[in-house]
N, C-alpha and C positions, 0 to 999 in steps of 0.2 A: 604519508608513511612511506618509508623507503621500500619495503617489500610489497609493492603493489604492481599490478600489470593490467593493461587494457586488452580485452579480448572481444572478438566478434563472434556472436553466437547465431547460427542460422535458425530461421523460423520455418516450420514445415509448410506454412501457407505462402511463403515467399518473403524474400528479404532477410534481414538480420538485425539484431539489436547489438548495441555497443555496451559492454559491461566492464566493470573494474573489479578485480580480485584483490582483496587485502589478505595477505598470506603470512601467517605466523611461522616461526621456525619449526615448531612441531605441532601441527594441527590436531586437535582432539575432537573437533566437530566442524561441520560446514553449515553456514546459514545464508539464505538468500533474502535480501531486502526487496520487497515489492513496494514500489513508490506510490505516493499519493498523486492524484491528478495534477498535472501542470507543475509538478515538483521535480527538478532535475536531480539526477543521482548524486551530483556533487553536494547537495544538501545533507546527504547521509554519510559523507566521508568521515567526519569526526567520529560518529557513532560506530561506523564500520571499523575504523582504525582502533577504537577502544576495544571492541570485541576481539580483534586480531591480536592486540597486545595481551589478551588473556586466553589465547590459544584457539579461538574460533575463527576459522577461515571464513571470510564474509564477502559476498558478491552483491554489488549494486549494479543497476542497469537503468537505461531509459527505454520506455516503450517506443515502438516504431512510430516515427512522425513527431517525436519530441526530443529535446535535448540533443545528445550526440548520436541519436539513432535516426537521423534524417530530418529534412525539413518537412513541416506538416503539409505544405502544399503538394509535395510529392507523394504523400500518403493520405490524401484528402478523403478517401473512401474507407479508411480504417475507423471502426467504432470501438467503444470501450469493450464490447464483447470479444473483439479480436485481441485486444491486449490481455484480457482475462483468459480467453480460451486458447490462445496460440503463443503469445510472447512469454507469459509467465511459465507455462509448462516447459517451453524450450530451455529457459534458464535453469529451472529446477532440475531438468534431466541432465543438462550439461554439468551442473555442480555435482550431482550424484555420480556421474561418470568420471569426473576429475578426481573425486575423493572417494573411491570405492571402499566400503567397509566402515566409513566414519558415520556417526549419527548425523542425520540431516535435520536441520531446523529451519524455521521461516519466521520472518517478521513482516507484517503488512501494515502500511500506514494509510488510513482512509481508503481510497480505492484499492490499495494493496491488501487491506483487510478483506475486501470483497473477493479478491483472488483466493485467499485462504478459506473464506466462508463458502465459496462455491467449489471447493475441492480441486482447484487448479494449481495448487502449490506442490503437488507431487507426494502427498501423504507424508509429511515430515513427522519425525518422532515427537516434536512439540512445536507449538506456534505461539507467537505473540501478535495480537491485533491491537494496533494503536489508533485511537481516535477514529474508529470506523463505525458506521452507523447506517440506518436506513435513511437515505438522504432526500426524503420527500420535502419539498419546499414548505408545504402546509404545516410541517412539524417544527419549523423554526419559531422560537418563542417571540423574538423581537419583531414587531410589525415593520420597523424601518429596515431591518436586515432581510425580511421576507421580500419587501419591495425591491431592494437592491439586487438580491439573488435572482428574482424573476426577471428583472431588467437585463441582467447579464445573460442568463440562460435562455430566455424566451424571446428577447428582442434584439439586443446588440450582438450577441454571439452568433445566432443564426443569420442575421443580416450581413455581418462581416464574412461568414462562411460562404454565403452565396456570392458575394462580391469578389472576394479574394481567393477562395478555394481553401482557406484556412482561417483560423480565428486568432487574431493578434492579442492573445490573452495577457501578455506582458503589459501592453498598453492599457488594458482594461483592469489591471490590478489583480489578475487571477493567476499569475505565475507564468510558466512557460507557454509559448504559443502551441495551439492544438489543431489537429486535423478537423475539418468541417464536420465529418460524420461523427467523430467522437463527441463534439459539442452537441450535435443534434440528438445523439442517443442519451447523453447526460440530461439534456433538457426534457426529453420525452419521459425518461424514468422518473425525473424529479416531479412530474405532474401527478404521478401515481401515488396513492396512499401508502402502499407498501413497496415502493420503488421497484426494482426488477423482480421482486416476488409476485408482482401483479402483471408481469410480462410472460405469457405462456411460452414464448419461444426460447426463454432462458432456462426453463426447467429448474428454476432456482430451488424450490423446496426439495426436489429429488437430489440435486447436486449437493445441497447443504447436508443432507442426511448421510452422505458418504464420508463426511469428515469424521475421523476418529483421532484418538490421542488427546493429550491435554492441550488446552488453549488458555492463555492468559490474555484477557481483554482489558486494556488500560485506557483510561480517558482522564479528563480534567473537569473540574467544577466550573471553569470559566470559558469552556468551548461553546461558542454560540450555535454551532451546527451539531457536533457529535456529543449531545447531552447524554447523561447516564441512561435516561429512559430510551433514547433512540439507539444507544449501543445495545441495550438489553433487547430491543426489538429486532436487532440483527442476530445476536447470539442465541436467542431462543430457538432459532431454526437449526442450531447445531445439536440435533437430538442424539447423535452418536458419539459426541465428544464430552469430556469433562471440562467445563468452563469455569475459570476463576476470574472474578471481576475485581478491579481496583480503580478507584477514582482519586486522583491527586489534586490537592489544592495548592494555590501559589504559596501560601504560608508553609505548608508541609514540604514543598520542593525548594523553599528558600529563595524564591524569586517574586518580583512584583506581579507578574502575570505569566500564564503558560499558553493558553489558547489552543488552536488546532494543531500547531506544529511544534510547540515548545517542549514536549517530552523528548524530542530528538535533537534538541539544541545543546550546545556545550554548556550553557548556563546551568543545566541540571546534572552535569557530569558527576558531581560528588554526592548528589542526593538520590536521584531517580535511577541513573544508569547502574549503580551497583546492585540495586534490587532486581532489575531486569536481567543483568548478567548472572546473578546468583540463581535465579529461576531457570534460566537457560542451561547453566552448568549442571544443575541438579538433574534435569531431565536428560541432558546429553549423557551424563554418567550412568543414569538408569538404563538408557537405551543401549549403552555399550557393554553391559554386563552379559 
């Protein structure tokens, strides 16, 4: 998209994240995309450009130690709680200050949905959670997939983290490389039945209860991790929010498969994206009245 710019956003606890702003000619709202684990911000560029074409200024970014926000070895001590508790609020605050007076929106994919569910997205007027769930390994339906995930999270990932100071997730088929502490925290939470809701230091139930405003939680019927049941197990904690749930099937989206990332791929631009856009536009308009 021609109207885009790269920005560096300082984080209160140290360092900065690299973000991209997709800017419409006349913005009517601003939305921050909070990424999935090991998913670079470039993955969301098409969707961000689509929103910008329809008047929603959109910000994508990489968590510190991933993608364009620094090498994971240089951020080896950053855990997922640092991304949720420091990186995401920094970007949300920056977006609000860049566009004062505009309705603020958020979209969180997988880990990014945890940002929203834990109240770290800056209390947007409306939020979309995509393929985000309680990511306990024991909840994965397929035995083979459970074994694969346990191998990655509890054996190979930690071993590479200790050896290299970071996890070469790209070589392991997990996406972008990750700081060692982030992988360790992911693996620790994944052992718990209720993920970080069973980690007292996260204060997850208390934080989730602070989320207000409408939330649209969307998933797919063919996602091996973020099943409808596991998505509901996350959103049930949003006791102060009005949550709407939608589950897309490949047939309904007009594609052979969707999976964990497919709702934000260009292949569903003409089927799923208009519905997400319409929902966001309706709530942005309501917030601007």
